[in-house]
C-alpha positions in Angstrom: 6.1 20.2 12.4 3.8 23.1 11.3 5.3 26.4 10.3 4.7 29.3 12.7 3.1 31.9 10.4 1.0 34.9 11.0 -2.6 34.8 9.9 -1.9 36.9 6.8 1.2 34.8 5.9 -0.8 31.6 6.4 -3.5 32.9 3.9 -0.9 33.9 1.3 0.9 30.5 1.7 -2.5 28.7 1.3 -3.2 30.6 -1.9 0.3 29.8 -3.3 0.0 26.2 -2.4 -3.4 25.9 -4.0 -2.1 27.6 -7.2 0.8 25.2 -7.4 -1.5 22.2 -6.7 -3.7 23.2 -9.6 -1.0 23.5 -12.3 -1.5 21.1 -15.2 1.6 19.1 -14.2 0.4 18.6 -10.6 -3.1 17.8 -11.7 -1.7 15.2 -14.2 0.4 13.6 -11.4 -2.5 13.5 -9.0 -4.8 11.9 -11.6 -2.2 9.3 -12.6 -1.6 8.4 -9.0 -5.3 8.0 -8.4 -5.7 5.7 -11.4 -2.7 3.6 -10.3 -4.1 3.4 -6.7 -7.5 2.2 -7.9 -5.8 -0.4 -10.1 -3.2 -1.6 -7.4 -5.7 -2.0 -4.6 -4.2 -3.2 -1.3 -0.6 -3.3 -2.8 -0.6 0.5 -2.5 -1.9 0.8 1.0 0.1 3.4 2.9 2.4 4.1 0.0 2.8 6.8 -2.6 3.4 6.4 -6.3 6.9 7.6 -7.3 6.5 9.1 -10.8 10.3 9.1 -11.3 11.0 5.5 -10.4 7.6 4.1 -11.4 7.0 2.2 -8.2 5.1 2.4 -4.9 7.3 3.9 -2.1 6.6 4.9 1.4 6.0 8.6 1.8 9.3 9.0 3.6 11.2 7.5 0.7 9.3 9.5 -1.9 10.7 12.9 -0.8 13.8 14.9 -1.7 15.1 12.9 -4.7 16.4 10.0 -2.5 18.9 12.2 -0.6 20.1 14.1 -3.7 17.9 17.2 -2.9 15.3 18.7 -5.2 17.5 21.0 -7.3 18.6 18.0 -9.4 15.1 16.9 -10.1 13.7 18.0 -13.5 10.3 17.7 -15.2 11.7 15.4 -17.8 12.5 12.8 -15.1 8.9 12.2 -14.3 6.8 9.6 -16.2 3.1 10.5 -16.3 0.8 8.4 -18.3 -1.3 10.4 -20.7 -4.9 9.4 -20.9 
């Protein structure tokens, strides 16, 4: 369900989201997931790579720290392969 934002708020949110998506940690996660997806082929179809559990999960299961909420998640829990 999309948020109901004014045009100005929508632009500010887009800028914030873009800035967050381009941080080094997010870029590393995206690159890692792309490499894994290319390697996995059809096994990854319709699934997302969970950097914490190191396995393919449905997008629904790969949200909110498996029911624990996002406050308990920390950067040290994520495993990203360095190239």
